[in-house]
N, C-alpha and C positions, 0 to 999 in steps of 0.2 A: 504494501501500500504507498503510495507517496504522500509526501510531508503536505500536498495540496489539500489530498483526501481526506489524510488525520486532522488537519484544520477544518475540512468542510464539518466533518462529523462533529466536531466539537462543538462549531459554529451552530448547528442543526440541534445537538443535546442542550444547549444553552439556552437555545429557544423555546423548545420544549419545556424544558423546567420554568424559565419566565413565564410561559403560558399558562403553565399548572398554577403558579406561584398568584399571579394575577387573576386566575378564576378563585382561587382559595379566597385571596382578600376581597374579590369583588363581592362574593356569596356573603362574606361576614360583615362586608362595608355597610350593608344596609342595615344593621344592628346597632353598628357605631356613629356617634355623632361625625358631623361631615367636617370636623375642624381635624379631629384625629386620621379620617381617610386623605384629605389634604395632606396632613405632615408624614405620612407613610410613601404617598405618591412626591413627594419632593426628597424625601432621605434617599428614596430608591433611583431616584433623575442625579441628585447630588453624589452619590457613591458608585456612578455607573462606569468612571475611570477608574475605581477600583476593580471590579469585577472583571473589565477590560484587561488591565495589568496580571489579574492574578488568572483570568484565562491564559494568556500571554507566556506567563511562567509556567504554569503546569504544561503546555504545550511543549515549550524548551524543555523541560524536565522528562517529557517522554520521550522526545526525540531523541536527547543525549543518551536515556537509558537503551533505547531502542540500537542505536549504533553501539553502543559498548556490547551488546548481547551479539549483534550481527558479527563484530571482530572476533569476539569469543570463539562463535559457532567455527567461523573461517579457518581461525586459527588452529581448532580441534581436526578439523577433517584434513 
């Protein structure tokens, strides 16, 4: 699997998880006052760069580990 495919898979999973969170918070938002709902949305928007950075860090870590495993396999063969 190429690095572009891995990155695309990570992005798709992230979108699915965000969709799940939105639906969960959306259903409970009816019970909460409007101010709390607005605060949650503002917080998620404000922390978007943190989520992007964490995703990039995860991708880099996985890519490095994959390369190390491939190198070890090639030396054993």
